[in-house]
Each structure stands twice: as structure tokens, then as C-alpha cells.
C-alpha positions in Angstrom: 4.8 21.6 -23.6 2.3 18.9 -23.9 -1.3 19.9 -23.2 -1.8 16.4 -21.8 -0.6 17.0 -18.3 -1.7 15.5 -15.0 -2.8 19.0 -13.9 -5.2 19.2 -16.9 -6.4 15.6 -16.4 -7.0 16.2 -12.8 -9.1 19.3 -13.6 -11.3 17.0 -15.6 -11.4 14.1 -13.2 -12.1 16.3 -10.1 -15.3 17.6 -11.8 -16.6 14.0 -11.5 -17.7 12.1 -8.4 -14.5 10.5 -6.9 -15.5 6.9 -7.7 -16.6 7.9 -11.2 -13.3 9.6 -11.7 -11.5 6.4 -10.5 -13.5 4.2 -12.9 -12.7 6.6 -15.8 -9.0 6.5 -15.0 -9.1 2.8 -14.7 -10.3 2.5 -18.3 -7.3 4.5 -19.3 -4.9 2.3 -17.3 -6.4 -0.9 -18.6 -6.2 0.4 -22.1 -2.7 1.8 -22.1 -1.1 -1.5 -21.3 -1.9 -2.6 -24.8 -0.1 0.4 -26.3 3.7 -0.2 -26.0 4.7 3.2 -27.4 2.6 5.0 -24.8 3.9 2.8 -22.0 7.5 3.5 -23.0 6.8 7.2 -23.2 5.3 7.3 -19.8 8.0 5.1 -18.2 10.7 7.2 -19.8 9.1 10.3 -18.4 8.1 9.2 -14.9 10.0 6.1 -13.8 13.2 6.9 -12.0 15.8 4.5 -10.7 19.4 4.9 -9.5 22.0 2.4 -8.1 21.6 4.1 -4.7 17.9 3.2 -4.6 18.0 -0.4 -5.9 17.4 -3.1 -3.3 16.9 -6.9 -3.3 14.0 -7.8 -1.0 12.3 -11.2 -0.9 14.7 -12.3 -3.7 13.2 -9.7 -6.0 14.9 -6.5 -7.2 13.1 -3.3 -6.3 14.4 -0.5 -8.6 13.1 2.2 -6.4 11.5 2.1 -2.9 8.2 3.8 -3.6 5.2 1.6 -4.2 1.5 1.8 -4.9 -0.5 1.1 -1.8 -3.3 -1.5 -1.8 -6.8 -0.2 -2.6 -6.1 1.5 -5.9 -5.7 -1.7 -8.1 -8.2 -3.9 -6.4 -8.4 -6.5 -9.1 -4.9 -6.6 -10.5 -5.9 -4.9 -13.7 -3.3 -2.1 -13.8 -0.1 -4.1 -13.0 1.4 -3.6 -16.5 0.7 0.1 -16.3 2.0 0.8 -12.8 5.7 1.0 -13.6 4.9 3.6 -16.3 3.5 5.8 -13.5 6.8 5.7 -11.6 6.1 3.1 -8.9 8.9 0.7 -8.0 6.4 -2.0 -6.9 2.6 -2.4 -6.5 0.3 -4.0 -4.0 -2.9 -5.2 -5.5 -6.2 -5.9 -3.7 -7.7 -6.1 -1.2 -9.0 -9.3 -2.7 -11.6 -11.6 -1.0 -12.4 -15.2 -1.8 -15.8 -14.4 -3.4 -16.6 -11.3 -5.5 -18.4 -8.6 -3.6 -19.9 -5.2 -4.4 -18.7 -3.4 -1.3 -20.7 -0.8 0.7 -23.5 1.4 -0.7 -22.5 4.5 -2.8 -21.4 7.2 -2.3 -18.5 5.7 -0.5 -15.5 7.7 -1.7 -15.0 11.4 -0.9 -12.3 14.0 -1.5 -11.1 16.2 1.4 -9.5 18.6 -1.0 -8.5 21.3 1.5 -6.4 18.7 3.3 -5.2 16.7 0.2 -6.9 13.6 1.7 -9.5 11.0 0.8 -12.2 9.3 2.8 -13.4 5.9 1.7 -15.9 3.3 2.8 -15.5 1.0 -0.1 -15.8 -2.2 1.8 -13.4 -4.5 -0.2 -15.3 -4.2 -3.5 -13.6 -6.6 -5.8 -14.1 -9.2 -8.5 -12.9 -12.1 -6.3 -9.9 -14.3 -6.0 -10.4 -16.3 -9.1 -10.5 -13.2 -11.3 -7.3 -11.9 -9.6 -5.6 -15.2 -10.2 -6.5 -14.9 -13.9 -4.9 -11.5 -14.1 -1.7 -12.7 -12.4 -1.4 -15.7 -14.6 -1.4 -13.4 -17.7 1.8 -11.7 -16.6 4.1 -14.5 -17.7 7.6 -12.9 -17.9 6.7 -9.5 -16.5 9.5 -8.6 -14.1 8.1 -6.3 -11.4 7.5 -6.7 -7.6 3.9 -7.5 -6.7 2.3 -7.8 -3.3 -1.2 -9.3 -2.8 -3.4 -7.8 -0.1 -6.0 -10.3 1.2 -9.1 -9.9 3.3 -12.3 -11.8 4.4 -15.7 -11.5 2.7 -18.2 -9.2 4.4 -20.6 -12.1 4.8 -18.1 -14.3 6.5 -18.6 -14.3 10.3 -15.6 -13.4 12.5 -15.6 -16.9 14.1 -14.8 -18.5 10.8 -12.7 -15.7 9.2 -9.7 -17.9 9.2 -11.4 -20.1 6.6 -11.3 -17.2 4.1 -7.7 -16.4 4.7 -6.7 -20.0 4.4 -8.5 -20.2 1.0 -6.7 -17.1 -0.1 -3.3 -18.4 0.9 -4.0 -21.6 -1.1 -5.1 -19.7 -4.2 -2.1 -17.3 -4.2 0.4 -19.7 -2.7 2.7 -19.3 -5.7 1.7 -15.9 -7.0 3.2 -12.5 -6.5 6.2 -11.7 -4.3 4.6 -11.3 -0.9 1.1 -11.5 0.7 -0.4 -9.0 3.1 -3.0 -9.9 5.7 -5.5 -7.1 5.9 -7.4 -7.1 9.2 -7.1 -3.3 9.6 -9.6 -1.8 7.2 -12.4 0.0 9.0 -15.0 -0.7 6.3 -15.8 -4.3 6.9 -17.8 -4.8 10.0 -15.9 -6.6 12.8 -12.6 -6.8 10.7 -10.6 -4.7 13.2 -11.8 -7.0 16.0 -9.5 -9.6 14.5 -6.5 -7.5 15.5 -5.8 -9.6 18.5 -2.9 -11.8 19.4 -4.7 -15.1 19.3 -6.0 -14.5 15.8 -2.5 -13.4 14.7 -1.0 -16.6 16.0 -3.7 -18.7 14.3 -3.5 -17.0 10.9 0.3 -17.1 10.6 0.2 -20.8 11.5 -2.2 -21.3 8.6 0.0 -19.2 6.3 3.0 -21.4 7.1 1.1 -24.4 6.0 -0.3 -23.0 2.8 2.5 -20.9 1.2 6.2 -20.3 1.1 5.7 -16.6 0.2 6.6 -13.9 2.7 3.5 -12.9 4.6 3.2 -9.4 6.1 0.7 -7.8 8.5 -0.9 -4.4 7.8 -2.1 -2.6 10.9 -4.4 0.3 11.7 -3.2 3.7 13.0 -5.9 3.9 15.7 -4.5 1.4 18.2 -2.6 2.6 21.2 1.2 2.2 20.9 1.2 -0.6 23.5 -1.5 -2.6 21.7 0.2 -2.1 18.3 3.5 -3.2 19.6 2.0 -6.3 21.3 0.2 -7.2 18.0 3.3 -6.7 15.9 5.6 -8.6 18.2 3.1 -11.5 18.1 3.1 -11.4 14.4 6.8 -11.4 14.1 7.1 -14.2 16.6 4.5 -16.2 14.6 6.5 -15.8 11.4 5.5 -12.5 9.8 8.0 -11.4 7.2 7.1 -7.8 7.8 4.8 -5.1 9.1 3.0 -2.5 7.0 2.0 0.6 9.0 -0.5 2.1 8.6 -4.0 1.7 7.1 -6.6 4.4 7.0 -7.8 6.2 10.2 -11.2 6.6 11.8 -10.0 9.5 13.9 -12.3 12.1 12.4 -11.1 14.8 14.7 -8.1 15.1 12.4 -10.2 16.7 9.6 -12.0 20.0 9.4 -12.8 19.7 5.7 -16.5 20.5 4.9 -16.8 17.2 2.9 -15.8 15.1 5.8 -18.1 12.1 6.6 -18.9 10.3 9.8 -17.9 6.9 8.4 -15.1 5.3 6.4 -11.3 5.6 6.7 -9.3 8.7 6.0 -6.0 8.6 4.1 -3.7 11.3 2.8 -1.9 14.3 4.2 -3.9 14.6 7.4 -2.8 11.1 8.4 0.8 12.0 8.0 1.8 12.6 11.6 -0.4 10.0 13.1 1.0 7.4 10.8 4.6 8.5 11.3 4.3 8.5 15.1 3.0 4.9 15.3 5.3 3.7 12.6 8.4 5.0 14.4 7.2 3.5 17.7 6.9 0.1 16.0 10.2 0.6 14.3 12.0 1.5 17.5 11.0 -2.0 18.8 11.2 -4.1 15.7 13.8 -2.5 13.3 16.3 -5.1 12.4 14.0 -7.9 13.4 11.6 -7.7 10.4 10.9 -5.8 7.2 9.1 -2.5 7.8 7.0 -0.7 5.2 5.6 2.8 5.9 2.4 4.2 4.3 0.1 7.1 5.3 0.5 10.7 4.2 3.7 10.4 2.3 3.8 13.2 -0.2 7.4 14.3 -0.7 11.0 13.1 -0.8 11.5 14.6 2.6 8.6 12.7 4.1 9.7 9.4 2.4 13.2 10.0 3.7 11.9 10.6 7.2 10.2 7.2 7.1 13.3 5.5 5.8 15.5 7.0 8.5 12.8 5.8 11.0 13.3 2.2 9.8 11.2 1.8 6.5 12.8 -0.3 3.8 10.0 0.6 1.5 7.2 3.3 1.4 3.8 3.4 -0.3 1.6 6.1 -1.7 -2.1 6.3 -2.7 -3.8 9.6 -1.9 -0.9 11.9 -2.7 -0.7 10.2 -6.1 -4.3 11.1 -6.7 -3.6 14.8 -5.9 -0.2 15.2 -7.6 0.0 12.5 -10.3 3.0 10.5 -11.5 5.5 13.4 -11.5 5.4 13.1 -7.7 7.0 9.6 -8.0 9.9 11.0 -10.0 10.3 13.9 -7.6 10.4 11.6 -4.6 12.9 9.2 -6.0 15.1 11.9 -7.4 14.8 13.8 -4.1 15.8 10.6 -2.2 19.1 10.4 -4.1 19.9 14.0 -3.3 19.0 13.6 0.4 21.1 10.4 0.6 24.1 12.2 -1.0 23.7 15.2 1.3 23.9 13.0 4.3 27.0 11.2 3.0 25.3 7.9 2.2 26.2 5.8 -0.9 23.1 3.6 -0.7 19.6 3.7 0.7 20.4 0.7 3.0 22.8 3.0 5.0 20.0 5.4 5.7 17.3 2.8 6.7 16.9 3.0 10.5 19.5 5.8 10.8 17.4 7.4 13.6 18.3 4.5 15.8 22.0 4.8 15.1 22.3 1.3 13.5 22.9 0.8 9.8 20.9 -1.8 8.0 22.8 -5.0 7.1 
């Protein structure tokens, strides 16, 4: 057995401050893309696909339905390495028009007793021009990529549309889909943009600037009624999909001693809150738009629960930090077994099964 296991690596990384550990890991991910034998070894070990899991979405083949959520690869630096970790697609960003440092440190915390993370990063990234350079380097790289976009911290709410318009222009022919992020809790006033008028305005701009599918990512802390109204407005305005959910500021969920009074919480303790809101949205919108579920997904059983509740795709972040790339293989292998156990021959038959209607 190799001594280079994720468990051993995690023991080292978890001795460091979370952001320092992330920066160290990022060096490895940026470096390994230049070593084809290492990439092939990792992909052979962790990437799993099966005809039952393959889907064509946005005219792009997804070899498995489990993606890397936004926030991990903020600058598009690990795209070439992501498949080797087992992910079927990646969502890069959140990217803003101008580079920005984000919020003061420390701003990332482990809630280890609950396999969760708490972050107040604040869209720290190298800016849209840098991200565009990374994407243009990919040439013939065949892998689904979403681009998560947000406004700069210094941009007032009343002209926030300007930032999003600029980002639609810059990435108009990049990636496979674009995600509007107005649900992060770490940029002051950003969640105030989660209103129906802003949604109508921003999707009107999106239609003018890009032919790419544009999705909306929502927060888990809205009431079901408000979330449904917002998502309906988005779909009516042209949204190609809904991603639910972002991190939570419901600090009552955690009793971990390292919990902070700021920032958004992701991971296992968000699982039920995220699932409950997702299913309420899916009950209303399944079959009318693409649905992606994220928040506390840490097993094949949980991924399958989201799929049966209407998710065509699912995303991970925190559980990957705690369990490593083997989790991706376990989830995808497990999904095939769960599909077979229920008598399905393809994942499309299970999507939305809770509602008694098979996906087309």
C-alpha cells in the first residue's frame, strides 16, 4: 500500500491553518498538471464513469454527475487537475471584474467535529482577466466547466449590474455555463440583490451579452416562499438552471468549539437544510429547468437522495476536504449500485423519481 494516501496528507494539512493548507494543496494541484504520468495515475485511481452515469447537458458530455463546487478553484488554476481527483465537472470562481484580496485573515475555519467549514473569504481572486488567460490556455481540453461570477466588494449595490454585464462580456464564449452568485454572505449587501427586480434585470443583460446557459445560485437561508418566488422569476427571465444552495449563516446549526460569528458554513451540518430547500424548489420547478444540488453531500446515498429529488447534477466541496478523492469514486460507484438496485438502467430515470415523473 502506498504511504502517499489522502489520510496521511490530510494529517499533515490539518496541522496547518486552513487557508495555509489550501494554499499548499494548490501548489501541488498547479504543479501536477505538468506531470502527465502523475495525472494518469490519479485519474486511473479516482475517476469513475459508467454508461449509466453519462449525460449530455448544455451540449456537453458529463461522464459522471459529481462536480467540484465553486470556491475551491477561485482562479481557474486547477482545471487540468480536477478530473484526476474524480470530479465529472468543475465550477471555477467566484471571479470578479477586478482582482481583490477578500476579507481580513483569518477567514477560513474547520468545524472538525461536524465535518464542516466556515469561510468569510469575500471573493478573493485574481480578477476576470487572469481567469480568462487560464481558460484560453486549455485549447482542446474536453471537460465541462462552469464559471461562477460575482460583483467586486467596492461596487455599490445600485450599480452592481455593471459588474455582471462586464463579466458576461468577458466570458461570453468561455466555459460551458455561467453562474450568477448573489448568495454569498461574505460580500456586504450581496444577498440584498436576491430580489425579483434584480433577477429580471440581470437575466435581461445576460441574454444580450452571451449565448451560454446562465444559472442562478441561491442561499439556503431564505424562506421557502421567497426562494420559490426568486427561482420562478429567474426561470421566467431565462435562467437555464438553479443551483441550491450556497453556504448558510444559520449559526445555530453548529455547536463546534471553533464556530465563528461571521462567514458562511458549508459541509455536513448544512445537509438537511440544503436538502429541504432544494426539494421544495424541485417540487415546483422540476422539469422546467436544470437543477443542481450542493450542500452537505458526502455519500452515494446522499447524492442519490438529491438526484431522486430532482437534481441532474450534484456538487461537493467540504466533504472533499475531509475525505479526499476516494470519496468521488465511492459516490459514483455507489450511484451505479443504487440505480441498479432500484431497477433503473440510466441516471435520467432516477432524476425526479420522488415526484413520480421520469426525466425526458
